[in-house]
N, C-alpha and C positions, 0 to 999 in steps of 0.2 A: 433539625439539621437540614441544610439546603440540599436539594437534589443534585445529582452529578451534572445534569444538563445546566442547572442554574449556576453551579460553581464554575463550569467550563465557560459559560457566557460571561461570568463576572471577570474572568481573566482577559486582559486586553489582547494577549496573543491568541487566545481561543476565539475571541470575537472576530479578529482579522482573519484567522484561518478558516473559520466556519463560513464567513461571508464570501471569501474567495472560492472555497469549495462549492458553496451553494450556487454562486453565479455560474461557475463552470459546469456544474451538473445540470442546472436549468438550461443552459445553452446547448449542452449535449442532448438532453432529452427533447428539447424543442427545436432541434436542428431544422426540420422541415418548415418551421414557422418563422425562424429568424433568418433564413436564407431562401432565395427563390431560384437557385441554380442547381443543376445536377453536379455532384462532386466529381463525377468521372466523365462528364460530357466534354467532347472536343468538337467545337463548331468550326468556324473559319479561323484556323490557327494563325495565319499570317496577319489577320486584321485584329485579333484579340490577344495575342501573346504579349507578355511583359507590360501590361497596362499598369500605370502607377496607381497607388492607393487613392481613393476618392475620385477616380476618373471613370469616364463612360466609354463604352466601346462603340462600334459602328451602329449598333442597334439602339443605342441610347441607354443601355442597362448600366447601372452604377455598380462599381466594384469597390467595396469599402477598403479592402486590403490589397487590391490589385489582382493581377493574374500571373500564372506561371508560364513556362515555356510552351505549354500546350494550350494556352488560352483558358485554362480552368480557373474559376474564381477561388482565390486563396482563403477568403473568409468561409466559404462553404466547405472547403476541404478541412479547414481548421476545426469547425464545430462538429463535423461528422467524424473527424479523426479523434476528437475528444471522447466519443463513444468507445472507440477501440481502446484508447489508452486507459480510460477509467475502468472499463470492464476487465481489461487484462490485469491491471494492478490489483483490483479488488478480488478477482477470482484466484489469481496466483497467490496472493497473501492469505486467502481463506484456506487454500490447500496447504500452504506452509504452516499456518497456525494449527490446523487439525493434526497434521503429522507430528509437529513439534510437541503439541500438547499430549498426544497419545504416547509418543516415545518417552518424553520426559517424565510423565506421571507414572508410566509402567516401570521405568528404570528406578524411580525413587521409592515406589511402594513395594514392588516385587524385587527385593534385593537378592543377591546370589548370582548364579550363572546367567539368568535372564537379564538382570540389570547390568552386569558386567559386559555381556555381549552387546546390548543396545548402546551402552556408552562407548564401547570400542568402535562400533559402526559409526556413531556420531562423530567421534574424534577423527576417524579416517576420512569421513566426508568433509569435515571442517578443514582438514589438511590440504584438500584439493583446491586449487585456485578456481573460484566460481566462474570467472569469465572464460577461462580455458575450457572448463567443463560445459558451460553453456554453448560455446562455439562447437565443441565436439558433438554434443547431442543434437544441436540444430543442424549440423552438417550431415548427420546420419540419416535423417528423414527429410522429405520435402517440406520446405518452410510453409507455415500457416499460422493463423492466429491461435488455434487450439493447441498446436505444438508449443508455441511460446508460453502459453499459460501453464501447461503441464511441466515444461522444462523449468520455468521460474519457480513453480511450486515445489518441485522435487529437489531443487538446489537451494532452497531458502529456509528449510525447516530446522537446520542443525543448531543455529543460534537460539532459536526459540526452545528447542528441546533442552539445551544446556541451561537456559534460564529457568524453565519449568522444573528441571531436575533439582536445581539448587533450592528453589522455593519449596519443592516437595520434601526435600531432606529437612528443611527447617520446620515444616508443618508436622512431619512425622515425629519430631521431638517435642511437640507441644502436648500439654496434658489432655486436651480434648480428643486427640486422635488415639492416645493411649487408653483413655477411658472408653472410647467406642470399641476398641479392640478387646478390652477387658470384659465388656458387656456382651461379647460374642459376635460383633460385626465382622464380616469377612473383609479381606483386603479389597475386593472389588467395591464393596459398599463404602469402605473408608475412602477409597479413591474418588468415587462418584459423589458422595455426599459431603465429604469434608475437605478433600484436597483440591479437586478441580474448581469448586466455587471460590476458593481462597487464592488461587493463582491467576485470576483474571486481571488483577491490577497490573502486574508487569506485562502480561500477554496483550492487554489492550494497548498499552503504550507501544510495544513492539509491533503490533499490527498497524497502528496509525503511521509509524515511521516506515514500516515495510511497504505500504502502498506506494509511497513516493519513490522508494528505491526500486520497486518492481516496474513502475512506469518509466523510470529512467533506463533500466536495463532493457525494457521492451523497445524503447526508442533507439537504444544503441544497437540492438539486433536488427531492427528495421533499417537503420542507417547502413549497416553492413550487408543488407540484402538477405538476412536470415530470418526476418520476422514476417510481418504482414506484407504480402506481395502486392505490387502495383497491378492495376490502377487504384486499388482500395486506398482510401486516405489514411495515412498514418503519420504522426508527428515526426518520427524518425525518418520515414521515407521522404517527407516533405523537406526536412533539413538536408538530406542527402541530395535531393533533386535541385536544391538551391545553392549548394556549396560552390558550384562553378559560376554562379551569377551574383556573387556577393558585391561586385563592383557596380554593375549596371542595373541589377534588380535585387537589392538586398532584402526587400520585404518577403521574398519567397521563403528564405530560410529564417529570417528574423522573427516572423510571426509565430511559427511553431516553437522556435527556441524560447521566446518569451513566455508562451503558454506553458511549456514544460517547466520552466523555472518557477512560475507562479504556483503550479500544482505541487511541486516538491516543497516549496516554501510553506504553502498552506498546510500540507500534511505534517511538516516538521513543527509548525506552530501549534497545531492541534495536539500532536503527540506530547509536546513539552507541557502544554496546559493540562492535559489529562494526567500526566505524570505528577505534576505539582499538586493538582487538585486531589488526586487519590492519596498522595503522600500526606498532605495536610489533613485529609479525612482520617487516615490511620493514626496520625499524631493526636487528633482530637479524641478518638476512641480510646487510645492508650491513656490519655490524661484523665478521661472520665473514669476509666477503670481504676486508675491510681487514686483518684479522689474517693471512689467508693471504698477501696481498701483502707484508706486513711480514716474515713468516717467509722468503718467497722472497728479499727484499732482503738479509736477514741472511745467508742461505745463500750468495748470490752474493758478498757482501762477505767 
């Protein structure tokens, strides 16, 4: 049976998504080597502001994507901002996945008052508009990158919890979990050894899609001034700083906007490929099991 990585690469959507993400990650990691400017440096603003892409300033330095209103190199801020966006998306999604996995598995395995309480909390949190909740939480504390990660993580676990709960309910009705309980396995052991490993398929897909969603929300908060604070480079902040110059200097907002779209599209493509690959793998396993049962029936006959 082909490995998951091979099956993901075999899917054209997976290849495109992985290549896009790989290029963006490499640019973010190698930001000091792919750009020779300081992302926050402001030299001679009058002489360097709003330089068009592929133009040189008074010192002869080439600006691939031009400069902004303060004379800062847009390409440099773009690749350094990729670090913030990717780190925020991955960290926030990790928090959401851990919380959702914990709440969903506990509610599905430990039925009764505990499960009912956890589901009630999940439903209440799902009923709250996430954007409004994000704005309220971000407005209560001084904006920062760490706050954005925590807020996005604490407001993104509910859908994963509901997903894990549904999968856990189905797994608890399967014969192997009943056999484990009959052999004396505790609920904690059943959850750790039998439930959690078997819910990674939908959780993996949700995590891949959640990274793109978290990056978009981070950009939205930064656009509103509630995320990463200037002069630190942030794609949302760059879009906000370029919204007033869309006519005379469109590259200031266009560059981070295109980068944001590419990351979200790449995450969506990878998530779709992972979902289809894991679903196909499950179908093959089920067909193999059906074939084994049919052979056994023939042998008995």
